[in-house]
mmCIF file of the protein (N, C-alpha, C, O) and its ligand, coordinates in Angstrom:
data_MODEL
# 
_entry.id   MODEL 
# 
loop_
_entity.id 
_entity.type 
_entity.pdbx_number_of_molecules 
1 polymer     1 
2 non-polymer 1 
# 
_entity_poly.entity_id                      1 
_entity_poly.type                           'polypeptide(L)' 
_entity_poly.nstd_linkage                   no 
_entity_poly.nstd_monomer                   no 
_entity_poly.pdbx_seq_one_letter_code       
;(UNK)(UNK)(UNK)(UNK)(UNK)(UNK)(UNK)(UNK)(UNK)(UNK)(UNK)(UNK)(UNK)(UNK)(UNK)(UNK)
(UNK)(UNK)(UNK)(UNK)(UNK)(UNK)(UNK)(UNK)(UNK)(UNK)(UNK)(UNK)(UNK)(UNK)(UNK)(UNK)
(UNK)(UNK)(UNK)(UNK)(UNK)(UNK)(UNK)(UNK)(UNK)(UNK)(UNK)(UNK)(UNK)(UNK)(UNK)(UNK)
;
_entity_poly.pdbx_seq_one_letter_code_can   XXXXXXXXXXXXXXXXXXXXXXXXXXXXXXXXXXXXXXXXXXXXXXXX 
_entity_poly.pdbx_strand_id                 A 
# 
loop_
_entity_poly_seq.entity_id 
_entity_poly_seq.num 
_entity_poly_seq.mon_id 
_entity_poly_seq.hetero 
1 1  UNK n 
1 2  UNK n 
1 3  UNK n 
1 4  UNK n 
1 5  UNK n 
1 6  UNK n 
1 7  UNK n 
1 8  UNK n 
1 9  UNK n 
1 10 UNK n 
1 11 UNK n 
1 12 UNK n 
1 13 UNK n 
1 14 UNK n 
1 15 UNK n 
1 16 UNK n 
1 17 UNK n 
1 18 UNK n 
1 19 UNK n 
1 20 UNK n 
1 21 UNK n 
1 22 UNK n 
1 23 UNK n 
1 24 UNK n 
1 25 UNK n 
1 26 UNK n 
1 27 UNK n 
1 28 UNK n 
1 29 UNK n 
1 30 UNK n 
1 31 UNK n 
1 32 UNK n 
1 33 UNK n 
1 34 UNK n 
1 35 UNK n 
1 36 UNK n 
1 37 UNK n 
1 38 UNK n 
1 39 UNK n 
1 40 UNK n 
1 41 UNK n 
1 42 UNK n 
1 43 UNK n 
1 44 UNK n 
1 45 UNK n 
1 46 UNK n 
1 47 UNK n 
1 48 UNK n 
# 
loop_
_struct_asym.id 
_struct_asym.entity_id 
A 1 
B 2 
# 
loop_
_chem_comp.id 
_chem_comp.type 
_chem_comp.mon_nstd_flag 
UNK 'L-peptide linking' . 
ZN  non-polymer         . 
# 
_pdbx_entity_nonpoly.entity_id   2 
_pdbx_entity_nonpoly.name        ? 
_pdbx_entity_nonpoly.comp_id     ZN 
# 
_pdbx_nonpoly_scheme.asym_id         B 
_pdbx_nonpoly_scheme.entity_id       2 
_pdbx_nonpoly_scheme.mon_id          ZN 
_pdbx_nonpoly_scheme.ndb_seq_num     1 
_pdbx_nonpoly_scheme.pdb_seq_num     101 
_pdbx_nonpoly_scheme.auth_seq_num    101 
_pdbx_nonpoly_scheme.pdb_mon_id      ZN 
_pdbx_nonpoly_scheme.auth_mon_id     ZN 
_pdbx_nonpoly_scheme.pdb_strand_id   A 
_pdbx_nonpoly_scheme.pdb_ins_code    . 
# 
loop_
_atom_site.group_PDB 
_atom_site.id 
_atom_site.type_symbol 
_atom_site.label_atom_id 
_atom_site.label_alt_id 
_atom_site.label_comp_id 
_atom_site.label_asym_id 
_atom_site.label_entity_id 
_atom_site.label_seq_id 
_atom_site.pdbx_PDB_ins_code 
_atom_site.Cartn_x 
_atom_site.Cartn_y 
_atom_site.Cartn_z 
_atom_site.occupancy 
_atom_site.B_iso_or_equiv 
_atom_site.pdbx_formal_charge 
_atom_site.auth_seq_id 
_atom_site.auth_comp_id 
_atom_site.auth_asym_id 
_atom_site.auth_atom_id 
_atom_site.pdbx_PDB_model_num 
ATOM   1   N  N  . UNK A 1 1  ? -58.301 115.098 -42.107 1.00 0.00 ? 1   UNK A N  1 
ATOM   2   C  CA . UNK A 1 1  ? -57.684 114.158 -41.171 1.00 0.00 ? 1   UNK A CA 1 
ATOM   3   C  C  . UNK A 1 1  ? -58.098 114.495 -39.736 1.00 0.00 ? 1   UNK A C  1 
ATOM   4   O  O  . UNK A 1 1  ? -58.137 115.661 -39.345 1.00 0.00 ? 1   UNK A O  1 
ATOM   5   N  N  . UNK A 1 2  ? -58.395 113.483 -38.986 1.00 0.00 ? 2   UNK A N  1 
ATOM   6   C  CA . UNK A 1 2  ? -58.772 113.716 -37.595 1.00 0.00 ? 2   UNK A CA 1 
ATOM   7   C  C  . UNK A 1 2  ? -57.571 113.454 -36.692 1.00 0.00 ? 2   UNK A C  1 
ATOM   8   O  O  . UNK A 1 2  ? -57.231 112.308 -36.397 1.00 0.00 ? 2   UNK A O  1 
ATOM   9   N  N  . UNK A 1 3  ? -56.965 114.497 -36.280 1.00 0.00 ? 3   UNK A N  1 
ATOM   10  C  CA . UNK A 1 3  ? -55.805 114.342 -35.415 1.00 0.00 ? 3   UNK A CA 1 
ATOM   11  C  C  . UNK A 1 3  ? -56.172 114.735 -33.987 1.00 0.00 ? 3   UNK A C  1 
ATOM   12  O  O  . UNK A 1 3  ? -56.898 115.704 -33.766 1.00 0.00 ? 3   UNK A O  1 
ATOM   13  N  N  . UNK A 1 4  ? -55.671 113.987 -33.042 1.00 0.00 ? 4   UNK A N  1 
ATOM   14  C  CA . UNK A 1 4  ? -55.935 114.319 -31.644 1.00 0.00 ? 4   UNK A CA 1 
ATOM   15  C  C  . UNK A 1 4  ? -55.277 115.642 -31.267 1.00 0.00 ? 4   UNK A C  1 
ATOM   16  O  O  . UNK A 1 4  ? -54.122 115.902 -31.605 1.00 0.00 ? 4   UNK A O  1 
ATOM   17  N  N  . UNK A 1 5  ? -56.015 116.442 -30.583 1.00 0.00 ? 5   UNK A N  1 
ATOM   18  C  CA . UNK A 1 5  ? -55.513 117.777 -30.250 1.00 0.00 ? 5   UNK A CA 1 
ATOM   19  C  C  . UNK A 1 5  ? -54.486 117.726 -29.124 1.00 0.00 ? 5   UNK A C  1 
ATOM   20  O  O  . UNK A 1 5  ? -53.854 118.729 -28.793 1.00 0.00 ? 5   UNK A O  1 
ATOM   21  N  N  . UNK A 1 6  ? -54.334 116.548 -28.550 1.00 0.00 ? 6   UNK A N  1 
ATOM   22  C  CA . UNK A 1 6  ? -53.363 116.437 -27.459 1.00 0.00 ? 6   UNK A CA 1 
ATOM   23  C  C  . UNK A 1 6  ? -51.958 116.196 -27.989 1.00 0.00 ? 6   UNK A C  1 
ATOM   24  O  O  . UNK A 1 6  ? -50.980 116.291 -27.248 1.00 0.00 ? 6   UNK A O  1 
ATOM   25  N  N  . UNK A 1 7  ? -51.867 115.885 -29.272 1.00 0.00 ? 7   UNK A N  1 
ATOM   26  C  CA . UNK A 1 7  ? -50.544 115.707 -29.868 1.00 0.00 ? 7   UNK A CA 1 
ATOM   27  C  C  . UNK A 1 7  ? -49.775 117.014 -29.852 1.00 0.00 ? 7   UNK A C  1 
ATOM   28  O  O  . UNK A 1 7  ? -50.350 118.098 -29.753 1.00 0.00 ? 7   UNK A O  1 
ATOM   29  N  N  . UNK A 1 8  ? -48.471 116.887 -29.952 1.00 0.00 ? 8   UNK A N  1 
ATOM   30  C  CA . UNK A 1 8  ? -47.658 118.098 -30.036 1.00 0.00 ? 8   UNK A CA 1 
ATOM   31  C  C  . UNK A 1 8  ? -47.881 118.760 -31.385 1.00 0.00 ? 8   UNK A C  1 
ATOM   32  O  O  . UNK A 1 8  ? -47.768 118.125 -32.434 1.00 0.00 ? 8   UNK A O  1 
ATOM   33  N  N  . UNK A 1 9  ? -48.186 119.991 -31.342 1.00 0.00 ? 9   UNK A N  1 
ATOM   34  C  CA . UNK A 1 9  ? -48.433 120.720 -32.578 1.00 0.00 ? 9   UNK A CA 1 
ATOM   35  C  C  . UNK A 1 9  ? -47.174 121.438 -33.028 1.00 0.00 ? 9   UNK A C  1 
ATOM   36  O  O  . UNK A 1 9  ? -46.370 121.918 -32.229 1.00 0.00 ? 9   UNK A O  1 
ATOM   37  N  N  . UNK A 1 10 ? -47.047 121.486 -34.322 1.00 0.00 ? 10  UNK A N  1 
ATOM   38  C  CA . UNK A 1 10 ? -45.922 122.246 -34.860 1.00 0.00 ? 10  UNK A CA 1 
ATOM   39  C  C  . UNK A 1 10 ? -46.437 123.317 -35.800 1.00 0.00 ? 10  UNK A C  1 
ATOM   40  O  O  . UNK A 1 10 ? -47.390 123.121 -36.554 1.00 0.00 ? 10  UNK A O  1 
ATOM   41  N  N  . UNK A 1 11 ? -45.789 124.425 -35.727 1.00 0.00 ? 11  UNK A N  1 
ATOM   42  C  CA . UNK A 1 11 ? -46.181 125.538 -36.577 1.00 0.00 ? 11  UNK A CA 1 
ATOM   43  C  C  . UNK A 1 11 ? -46.004 125.141 -38.047 1.00 0.00 ? 11  UNK A C  1 
ATOM   44  O  O  . UNK A 1 11 ? -44.953 124.639 -38.444 1.00 0.00 ? 11  UNK A O  1 
ATOM   45  N  N  . UNK A 1 12 ? -47.042 125.374 -38.838 1.00 0.00 ? 12  UNK A N  1 
ATOM   46  C  CA . UNK A 1 12 ? -46.990 124.999 -40.252 1.00 0.00 ? 12  UNK A CA 1 
ATOM   47  C  C  . UNK A 1 12 ? -46.073 125.924 -41.047 1.00 0.00 ? 12  UNK A C  1 
ATOM   48  O  O  . UNK A 1 12 ? -45.772 125.673 -42.214 1.00 0.00 ? 12  UNK A O  1 
ATOM   49  N  N  . UNK A 1 13 ? -45.645 126.977 -40.407 1.00 0.00 ? 13  UNK A N  1 
ATOM   50  C  CA . UNK A 1 13 ? -44.789 127.930 -41.116 1.00 0.00 ? 13  UNK A CA 1 
ATOM   51  C  C  . UNK A 1 13 ? -43.333 127.839 -40.665 1.00 0.00 ? 13  UNK A C  1 
ATOM   52  O  O  . UNK A 1 13 ? -42.448 127.600 -41.487 1.00 0.00 ? 13  UNK A O  1 
ATOM   53  N  N  . UNK A 1 14 ? -43.078 128.022 -39.393 1.00 0.00 ? 14  UNK A N  1 
ATOM   54  C  CA . UNK A 1 14 ? -41.693 128.033 -38.920 1.00 0.00 ? 14  UNK A CA 1 
ATOM   55  C  C  . UNK A 1 14 ? -41.276 126.702 -38.303 1.00 0.00 ? 14  UNK A C  1 
ATOM   56  O  O  . UNK A 1 14 ? -40.122 126.517 -37.917 1.00 0.00 ? 14  UNK A O  1 
ATOM   57  N  N  . UNK A 1 15 ? -42.245 125.764 -38.216 1.00 0.00 ? 15  UNK A N  1 
ATOM   58  C  CA . UNK A 1 15 ? -41.961 124.399 -37.719 1.00 0.00 ? 15  UNK A CA 1 
ATOM   59  C  C  . UNK A 1 15 ? -41.559 124.375 -36.252 1.00 0.00 ? 15  UNK A C  1 
ATOM   60  O  O  . UNK A 1 15 ? -40.991 123.390 -35.780 1.00 0.00 ? 15  UNK A O  1 
ATOM   61  N  N  . UNK A 1 16 ? -41.839 125.418 -35.551 1.00 0.00 ? 16  UNK A N  1 
ATOM   62  C  CA . UNK A 1 16 ? -41.576 125.425 -34.127 1.00 0.00 ? 16  UNK A CA 1 
ATOM   63  C  C  . UNK A 1 16 ? -42.649 124.635 -33.405 1.00 0.00 ? 16  UNK A C  1 
ATOM   64  O  O  . UNK A 1 16 ? -43.787 124.545 -33.867 1.00 0.00 ? 16  UNK A O  1 
ATOM   65  N  N  . UNK A 1 17 ? -42.287 124.075 -32.290 1.00 0.00 ? 17  UNK A N  1 
ATOM   66  C  CA . UNK A 1 17 ? -43.288 123.398 -31.488 1.00 0.00 ? 17  UNK A CA 1 
ATOM   67  C  C  . UNK A 1 17 ? -44.191 124.430 -30.847 1.00 0.00 ? 17  UNK A C  1 
ATOM   68  O  O  . UNK A 1 17 ? -43.739 125.455 -30.338 1.00 0.00 ? 17  UNK A O  1 
ATOM   69  N  N  . UNK A 1 18 ? -45.469 124.134 -30.885 1.00 0.00 ? 18  UNK A N  1 
ATOM   70  C  CA . UNK A 1 18 ? -46.435 125.070 -30.319 1.00 0.00 ? 18  UNK A CA 1 
ATOM   71  C  C  . UNK A 1 18 ? -46.758 124.651 -28.891 1.00 0.00 ? 18  UNK A C  1 
ATOM   72  O  O  . UNK A 1 18 ? -47.432 123.650 -28.652 1.00 0.00 ? 18  UNK A O  1 
ATOM   73  N  N  . UNK A 1 19 ? -46.270 125.426 -27.975 1.00 0.00 ? 19  UNK A N  1 
ATOM   74  C  CA . UNK A 1 19 ? -46.513 125.107 -26.578 1.00 0.00 ? 19  UNK A CA 1 
ATOM   75  C  C  . UNK A 1 19 ? -47.543 126.042 -25.974 1.00 0.00 ? 19  UNK A C  1 
ATOM   76  O  O  . UNK A 1 19 ? -48.161 125.731 -24.955 1.00 0.00 ? 19  UNK A O  1 
ATOM   77  N  N  . UNK A 1 20 ? -47.718 127.162 -26.594 1.00 0.00 ? 20  UNK A N  1 
ATOM   78  C  CA . UNK A 1 20 ? -48.745 128.089 -26.143 1.00 0.00 ? 20  UNK A CA 1 
ATOM   79  C  C  . UNK A 1 20 ? -50.020 127.771 -26.898 1.00 0.00 ? 20  UNK A C  1 
ATOM   80  O  O  . UNK A 1 20 ? -50.152 126.666 -27.425 1.00 0.00 ? 20  UNK A O  1 
ATOM   81  N  N  . UNK A 1 21 ? -50.950 128.685 -26.968 1.00 0.00 ? 21  UNK A N  1 
ATOM   82  C  CA . UNK A 1 21 ? -52.167 128.396 -27.715 1.00 0.00 ? 21  UNK A CA 1 
ATOM   83  C  C  . UNK A 1 21 ? -51.922 128.524 -29.216 1.00 0.00 ? 21  UNK A C  1 
ATOM   84  O  O  . UNK A 1 21 ? -51.403 129.537 -29.687 1.00 0.00 ? 21  UNK A O  1 
ATOM   85  N  N  . UNK A 1 22 ? -52.301 127.482 -29.963 1.00 0.00 ? 22  UNK A N  1 
ATOM   86  C  CA . UNK A 1 22 ? -52.088 127.486 -31.404 1.00 0.00 ? 22  UNK A CA 1 
ATOM   87  C  C  . UNK A 1 22 ? -53.044 128.431 -32.116 1.00 0.00 ? 22  UNK A C  1 
ATOM   88  O  O  . UNK A 1 22 ? -54.177 128.650 -31.687 1.00 0.00 ? 22  UNK A O  1 
ATOM   89  N  N  . UNK A 1 23 ? -52.554 128.974 -33.205 1.00 0.00 ? 23  UNK A N  1 
ATOM   90  C  CA . UNK A 1 23 ? -53.392 129.825 -34.031 1.00 0.00 ? 23  UNK A CA 1 
ATOM   91  C  C  . UNK A 1 23 ? -53.805 129.033 -35.264 1.00 0.00 ? 23  UNK A C  1 
ATOM   92  O  O  . UNK A 1 23 ? -52.968 128.668 -36.090 1.00 0.00 ? 23  UNK A O  1 
ATOM   93  N  N  . UNK A 1 24 ? -55.087 128.776 -35.376 1.00 0.00 ? 24  UNK A N  1 
ATOM   94  C  CA . UNK A 1 24 ? -55.569 127.969 -36.492 1.00 0.00 ? 24  UNK A CA 1 
ATOM   95  C  C  . UNK A 1 24 ? -56.016 128.864 -37.623 1.00 0.00 ? 24  UNK A C  1 
ATOM   96  O  O  . UNK A 1 24 ? -56.743 129.840 -37.437 1.00 0.00 ? 24  UNK A O  1 
ATOM   97  N  N  . UNK A 1 25 ? -55.555 128.495 -38.804 1.00 0.00 ? 25  UNK A N  1 
ATOM   98  C  CA . UNK A 1 25 ? -55.939 129.270 -39.976 1.00 0.00 ? 25  UNK A CA 1 
ATOM   99  C  C  . UNK A 1 25 ? -55.842 128.385 -41.206 1.00 0.00 ? 25  UNK A C  1 
ATOM   100 O  O  . UNK A 1 25 ? -54.813 127.752 -41.439 1.00 0.00 ? 25  UNK A O  1 
ATOM   101 N  N  . UNK A 1 26 ? -56.896 128.339 -41.986 1.00 0.00 ? 26  UNK A N  1 
ATOM   102 C  CA . UNK A 1 26 ? -56.868 127.575 -43.227 1.00 0.00 ? 26  UNK A CA 1 
ATOM   103 C  C  . UNK A 1 26 ? -56.601 126.090 -43.023 1.00 0.00 ? 26  UNK A C  1 
ATOM   104 O  O  . UNK A 1 26 ? -55.998 125.447 -43.882 1.00 0.00 ? 26  UNK A O  1 
ATOM   105 N  N  . UNK A 1 27 ? -57.043 125.538 -41.892 1.00 0.00 ? 27  UNK A N  1 
ATOM   106 C  CA . UNK A 1 27 ? -56.864 124.119 -41.638 1.00 0.00 ? 27  UNK A CA 1 
ATOM   107 C  C  . UNK A 1 27 ? -55.487 123.756 -41.128 1.00 0.00 ? 27  UNK A C  1 
ATOM   108 O  O  . UNK A 1 27 ? -55.170 122.577 -40.972 1.00 0.00 ? 27  UNK A O  1 
ATOM   109 N  N  . UNK A 1 28 ? -54.661 124.765 -40.864 1.00 0.00 ? 28  UNK A N  1 
ATOM   110 C  CA . UNK A 1 28 ? -53.332 124.512 -40.309 1.00 0.00 ? 28  UNK A CA 1 
ATOM   111 C  C  . UNK A 1 28 ? -53.171 125.267 -39.014 1.00 0.00 ? 28  UNK A C  1 
ATOM   112 O  O  . UNK A 1 28 ? -53.955 126.157 -38.685 1.00 0.00 ? 28  UNK A O  1 
ATOM   113 N  N  . UNK A 1 29 ? -52.158 124.900 -38.298 1.00 0.00 ? 29  UNK A N  1 
ATOM   114 C  CA . UNK A 1 29 ? -51.919 125.565 -37.030 1.00 0.00 ? 29  UNK A CA 1 
ATOM   115 C  C  . UNK A 1 29 ? -50.566 126.270 -37.046 1.00 0.00 ? 29  UNK A C  1 
ATOM   116 O  O  . UNK A 1 29 ? -49.592 125.792 -37.629 1.00 0.00 ? 29  UNK A O  1 
ATOM   117 N  N  . UNK A 1 30 ? -50.546 127.389 -36.406 1.00 0.00 ? 30  UNK A N  1 
ATOM   118 C  CA . UNK A 1 30 ? -49.323 128.194 -36.346 1.00 0.00 ? 30  UNK A CA 1 
ATOM   119 C  C  . UNK A 1 30 ? -49.042 128.581 -34.912 1.00 0.00 ? 30  UNK A C  1 
ATOM   120 O  O  . UNK A 1 30 ? -49.935 128.568 -34.064 1.00 0.00 ? 30  UNK A O  1 
ATOM   121 N  N  . UNK A 1 31 ? -47.795 128.925 -34.647 1.00 0.00 ? 31  UNK A N  1 
ATOM   122 C  CA . UNK A 1 31 ? -47.399 129.232 -33.279 1.00 0.00 ? 31  UNK A CA 1 
ATOM   123 C  C  . UNK A 1 31 ? -47.830 130.635 -32.872 1.00 0.00 ? 31  UNK A C  1 
ATOM   124 O  O  . UNK A 1 31 ? -47.965 130.934 -31.686 1.00 0.00 ? 31  UNK A O  1 
ATOM   125 N  N  . UNK A 1 32 ? -48.042 131.480 -33.854 1.00 0.00 ? 32  UNK A N  1 
ATOM   126 C  CA . UNK A 1 32 ? -48.442 132.838 -33.537 1.00 0.00 ? 32  UNK A CA 1 
ATOM   127 C  C  . UNK A 1 32 ? -49.178 133.453 -34.723 1.00 0.00 ? 32  UNK A C  1 
ATOM   128 O  O  . UNK A 1 32 ? -49.182 132.892 -35.819 1.00 0.00 ? 32  UNK A O  1 
ATOM   129 N  N  . UNK A 1 33 ? -49.778 134.569 -34.505 1.00 0.00 ? 33  UNK A N  1 
ATOM   130 C  CA . UNK A 1 33 ? -50.554 135.218 -35.556 1.00 0.00 ? 33  UNK A CA 1 
ATOM   131 C  C  . UNK A 1 33 ? -49.666 135.643 -36.723 1.00 0.00 ? 33  UNK A C  1 
ATOM   132 O  O  . UNK A 1 33 ? -50.091 135.640 -37.878 1.00 0.00 ? 33  UNK A O  1 
ATOM   133 N  N  . UNK A 1 34 ? -48.455 135.999 -36.407 1.00 0.00 ? 34  UNK A N  1 
ATOM   134 C  CA . UNK A 1 34 ? -47.525 136.408 -37.466 1.00 0.00 ? 34  UNK A CA 1 
ATOM   135 C  C  . UNK A 1 34 ? -47.264 135.256 -38.422 1.00 0.00 ? 34  UNK A C  1 
ATOM   136 O  O  . UNK A 1 34 ? -47.277 135.435 -39.640 1.00 0.00 ? 34  UNK A O  1 
ATOM   137 N  N  . UNK A 1 35 ? -47.026 134.069 -37.866 1.00 0.00 ? 35  UNK A N  1 
ATOM   138 C  CA . UNK A 1 35 ? -46.782 132.899 -38.698 1.00 0.00 ? 35  UNK A CA 1 
ATOM   139 C  C  . UNK A 1 35 ? -48.050 132.520 -39.465 1.00 0.00 ? 35  UNK A C  1 
ATOM   140 O  O  . UNK A 1 35 ? -47.978 132.129 -40.630 1.00 0.00 ? 35  UNK A O  1 
ATOM   141 N  N  . UNK A 1 36 ? -49.191 132.633 -38.827 1.00 0.00 ? 36  UNK A N  1 
ATOM   142 C  CA . UNK A 1 36 ? -50.454 132.331 -39.483 1.00 0.00 ? 36  UNK A CA 1 
ATOM   143 C  C  . UNK A 1 36 ? -50.644 133.231 -40.699 1.00 0.00 ? 36  UNK A C  1 
ATOM   144 O  O  . UNK A 1 36 ? -51.131 132.799 -41.744 1.00 0.00 ? 36  UNK A O  1 
ATOM   145 N  N  . UNK A 1 37 ? -50.258 134.458 -40.542 1.00 0.00 ? 37  UNK A N  1 
ATOM   146 C  CA . UNK A 1 37 ? -50.371 135.420 -41.634 1.00 0.00 ? 37  UNK A CA 1 
ATOM   147 C  C  . UNK A 1 37 ? -49.397 135.075 -42.741 1.00 0.00 ? 37  UNK A C  1 
ATOM   148 O  O  . UNK A 1 37 ? -49.775 135.015 -43.911 1.00 0.00 ? 37  UNK A O  1 
ATOM   149 N  N  . UNK A 1 38 ? -48.163 134.851 -42.383 1.00 0.00 ? 38  UNK A N  1 
ATOM   150 C  CA . UNK A 1 38 ? -47.126 134.523 -43.367 1.00 0.00 ? 38  UNK A CA 1 
ATOM   151 C  C  . UNK A 1 38 ? -47.446 133.196 -44.045 1.00 0.00 ? 38  UNK A C  1 
ATOM   152 O  O  . UNK A 1 38 ? -47.341 133.076 -45.266 1.00 0.00 ? 38  UNK A O  1 
ATOM   153 N  N  . UNK A 1 39 ? -47.835 132.206 -43.255 1.00 0.00 ? 39  UNK A N  1 
ATOM   154 C  CA . UNK A 1 39 ? -48.122 130.884 -43.784 1.00 0.00 ? 39  UNK A CA 1 
ATOM   155 C  C  . UNK A 1 39 ? -49.291 130.892 -44.754 1.00 0.00 ? 39  UNK A C  1 
ATOM   156 O  O  . UNK A 1 39 ? -49.227 130.255 -45.806 1.00 0.00 ? 39  UNK A O  1 
ATOM   157 N  N  . UNK A 1 40 ? -50.339 131.591 -44.422 1.00 0.00 ? 40  UNK A N  1 
ATOM   158 C  CA . UNK A 1 40 ? -51.499 131.645 -45.282 1.00 0.00 ? 40  UNK A CA 1 
ATOM   159 C  C  . UNK A 1 40 ? -51.196 132.397 -46.557 1.00 0.00 ? 40  UNK A C  1 
ATOM   160 O  O  . UNK A 1 40 ? -51.777 132.126 -47.608 1.00 0.00 ? 40  UNK A O  1 
ATOM   161 N  N  . UNK A 1 41 ? -50.282 133.344 -46.457 1.00 0.00 ? 41  UNK A N  1 
ATOM   162 C  CA . UNK A 1 41 ? -49.893 134.105 -47.648 1.00 0.00 ? 41  UNK A CA 1 
ATOM   163 C  C  . UNK A 1 41 ? -49.021 133.264 -48.552 1.00 0.00 ? 41  UNK A C  1 
ATOM   164 O  O  . UNK A 1 41 ? -49.170 133.298 -49.774 1.00 0.00 ? 41  UNK A O  1 
ATOM   165 N  N  . UNK A 1 42 ? -48.110 132.510 -47.961 1.00 0.00 ? 42  UNK A N  1 
ATOM   166 C  CA . UNK A 1 42 ? -47.140 131.743 -48.726 1.00 0.00 ? 42  UNK A CA 1 
ATOM   167 C  C  . UNK A 1 42 ? -47.808 130.703 -49.631 1.00 0.00 ? 42  UNK A C  1 
ATOM   168 O  O  . UNK A 1 42 ? -47.341 130.428 -50.736 1.00 0.00 ? 42  UNK A O  1 
ATOM   169 N  N  . UNK A 1 43 ? -48.918 130.128 -49.131 1.00 0.00 ? 43  UNK A N  1 
ATOM   170 C  CA . UNK A 1 43 ? -49.563 129.076 -49.894 1.00 0.00 ? 43  UNK A CA 1 
ATOM   171 C  C  . UNK A 1 43 ? -50.794 129.577 -50.645 1.00 0.00 ? 43  UNK A C  1 
ATOM   172 O  O  . UNK A 1 43 ? -51.503 128.800 -51.285 1.00 0.00 ? 43  UNK A O  1 
ATOM   173 N  N  . UNK A 1 44 ? -51.034 130.862 -50.560 1.00 0.00 ? 44  UNK A N  1 
ATOM   174 C  CA . UNK A 1 44 ? -52.259 131.409 -51.107 1.00 0.00 ? 44  UNK A CA 1 
ATOM   175 C  C  . UNK A 1 44 ? -52.316 131.241 -52.627 1.00 0.00 ? 44  UNK A C  1 
ATOM   176 O  O  . UNK A 1 44 ? -53.391 131.043 -53.193 1.00 0.00 ? 44  UNK A O  1 
ATOM   177 N  N  . UNK A 1 45 ? -51.162 131.319 -53.280 1.00 0.00 ? 45  UNK A N  1 
ATOM   178 C  CA . UNK A 1 45 ? -51.135 131.294 -54.734 1.00 0.00 ? 45  UNK A CA 1 
ATOM   179 C  C  . UNK A 1 45 ? -50.550 129.981 -55.267 1.00 0.00 ? 45  UNK A C  1 
ATOM   180 O  O  . UNK A 1 45 ? -50.098 129.917 -56.410 1.00 0.00 ? 45  UNK A O  1 
ATOM   181 N  N  . UNK A 1 46 ? -50.561 128.956 -54.447 1.00 0.00 ? 46  UNK A N  1 
ATOM   182 C  CA . UNK A 1 46 ? -49.954 127.690 -54.836 1.00 0.00 ? 46  UNK A CA 1 
ATOM   183 C  C  . UNK A 1 46 ? -50.802 126.939 -55.848 1.00 0.00 ? 46  UNK A C  1 
ATOM   184 O  O  . UNK A 1 46 ? -50.288 126.123 -56.613 1.00 0.00 ? 46  UNK A O  1 
ATOM   185 N  N  . UNK A 1 47 ? -52.079 127.209 -55.853 1.00 0.00 ? 47  UNK A N  1 
ATOM   186 C  CA . UNK A 1 47 ? -52.949 126.582 -56.828 1.00 0.00 ? 47  UNK A CA 1 
ATOM   187 C  C  . UNK A 1 47 ? -53.486 125.227 -56.398 1.00 0.00 ? 47  UNK A C  1 
ATOM   188 O  O  . UNK A 1 47 ? -54.078 124.501 -57.197 1.00 0.00 ? 47  UNK A O  1 
ATOM   189 N  N  . UNK A 1 48 ? -53.273 124.889 -55.122 1.00 0.00 ? 48  UNK A N  1 
ATOM   190 C  CA . UNK A 1 48 ? -53.812 123.625 -54.649 1.00 0.00 ? 48  UNK A CA 1 
ATOM   191 C  C  . UNK A 1 48 ? -54.800 123.897 -53.540 1.00 0.00 ? 48  UNK A C  1 
ATOM   192 O  O  . UNK A 1 48 ? -55.383 122.963 -52.989 1.00 0.00 ? 48  UNK A O  1 
HETATM 193 ZN ZN . ZN  B 2 .  ? -44.431 129.816 -36.251 1.00 0.00 2 101 ZN  A ZN 1 
# 
């Protein structure tokens, strides 16, 4: 999906609004490296 980067981003893990620089990982954005780590781990074994 092509989403405009000017839109408000929300953390894919904690759903917080990302007002600082987003952390991109695995095609998703997170508010911080900690969430990026947790988020990528949480879906790692989902099978999709
Ligand atoms: Zn977060």
